[in-house]
C-alpha positions, 0 to 999 in steps of 0.5 A: 825510682831513685833506687832504679836510677842509682842502679842504672848509673852504677851499672853503666859506669862500670860496664859501658866503658871497657876502658874502666880498668878499676871496675870489679866487672872488667874481668867479667866483661872482657870481650869488647862491647861491639862484639856482642850485645847487639840485635833483637832477642825474645826471652821467655820465662815464668815470672808468676805474675810478679813484675819484680821477679829476678829475671824481670830485674836482670833483663831491665838492668842488662838492656839499660847497659847494653843499649843496642840489645833489644830484648822482647820479654815474654813473661808468663804468669804461671808454669802451666801458662809457660808450658802451654804457650811455649809448647804450642810455639815449639810444635810450630817450629817457633818460640822465643830465642832464649828460655830462662827457667827455674827449678820448677820448670815443666820442661824435662831437661833430658827430653828437651836436650835429647830431642834437639829443642835445646841447642848444644852450646859446647861450640860457643863455649869453646870459642868464648875467650871469656869462658873458663869452666873452673870459674863456674859451679853447676856446669856439669848439671847442664851436660849430657854426654859431655855436651852443654845444653844449659847454662847455670845462673844460680844454684842452691844446696841442702843442709841440716842445722842442729846443735851440739846439745841436741846431738848429745841428747839424741846420742848422735855425733857428726860421723852419723851424718856422713852419707845419705844412708847414715843420715836416714838412720840417724833421722829414724833414731831421732824420730823414735826419740821424738815420739817417745818424748813428745818432741818435733823432729824437723822444721823445713826452712822451705815451702815444699811439703811434697815428701813423696819426692823431696828426699830425692832432691835432698840427697840427689838420689838417682831416679831415671836413666834416660839413655837406657830407659830404666828406673834406677831408684833403690826400692829399699832405700825409698821405702825407708824414706817413705816410712820416715815421711809417714812419721813426720808428715802432719807436723812437716806439712803444717810447718811448711805452711808457716816456715818463715814465721817458725824459723824466726821464732827462737822457741820454735827453733829450740823445740825442733831437733833439726832444721832442713834447708835448701838455701845453705849455699848462701849461709844466711839461714845458718848464720841466723840459726846459729845466732838464735841458738847462741842466744839460747845457750846452744852451739849450732852445727851445720851438716851439709846433705851429702850427695848419694852419687858422691858423699864428699860433695853436697847435694845441690840443684840448679835454681835458675838456668838458661837454654837456647831454642834450636828454632832461634834465628840468632842462637849466638845472640841468645847464647851471649845474653845467657852469658851476661846473665851468668856473669851478672854482678849481684852486688849491684842489686840491693836485695837478693833477687833469687830465693834459696840460691847464689850466683853460679859465677864463683867470684860473684858468689864469693863477693855476694857471700862477703856482702851478706856476711857484712850486712845482715841483721835479724830482729831478736827479742825486739832488738836488731842484732848483727848476724854472726858469720863465722869465718870457718863456716863461710869457708866451708860453704864456699869450698864445699864441692856440690853435686848439682842436678836439674830438678825434674818437676814432671817425675816429682809430680808423679811421685807426689801423686802416687806415693803421696797417698802412702806417706799421708797414710791414706793407704798402707799398701806400699807394694801397690804404690811402688808398682804403680810408681814404676809403671808411671816412671817407665811410661814417662821415660818412653812417652 
């Protein structure tokens, strides 16, 4: 309660009075309060039964500041419940004004935007004097044909961590990791070496063990063209990824079940040639890895996962985002509320509330990264040690452009159902699995 009261007091002191010129949020909340933040709004989201979920916390903070904004939260305990209830409401021409979603959303962004369920927010953005596109990351992920349907709140990116010593042992250099194709070739080579020397290849610093689809996200591989109703995925490339998955599946699956414990184990980190993470944009994972490797006499190396679309950019994804329901009676208020969430100053929160991701608002992101750099500690050999935060790595993380996408959990489930049997070595018939996969994806495009 003390923490809550302190947060409210701090938040209100900086926000309620627009004349408070010294506030770091003054530039963010530059539109006069009386122009927005008034009215009643319903907001739907899945909080997985956790009342301290990120959206629960943020909505509570917002309504404590914007006293004239009455939000009726409609949290759902699971994604299945969210899908069932919200779909029923939408079919009746109803539903919450605002949808808050994450990378596990059961709603297809492409389908929801194209069928008119999501409001085209482009006119609102064009009329918003507070909005400058260059101030945010991930906007393009929520666009179709230049129209903005999703507003990014937080995002993440993928990367591989290793050490100079391990690269030398594998006879690899950083130039071997400058494209998805080269990374796949390097991992295949490393897998050969690991098998010959009874080693372990990858520690996934992530709970996803769905190797049927995971590589699609690691490299942002093109899969479907919703406009042309075509499957774009390159068969030969996917076959290589599936075969790599077969080789590492048992160990990868086991590691996913205990990924956090393994990542905090120095001996475990030393035994793996690579760590694969999806929280690279926060850099916290790399700082912890590099600190532990330094204690073991090794020099850490960070390798952002390059996007298949553009090798100069890192593969990224929208983690949390907002969409306005076309059935809303007050879409402007829904838009304004989403904008507050986009601009939310995360430094007013005691802890990270969104796992794996950072604010889409670039200035908030930079401030949050500096806060993390100055405050993180780890328990290493029973002693608390401050994480080392190299300035060059911090600058790399901030300045590396990301090719950000919206994860489509629907075709991910198709991949895992069909290709999972091949990757788990339950069948050796890739051709049959591939044919089944193409048929299912084609049906998904047209249904």
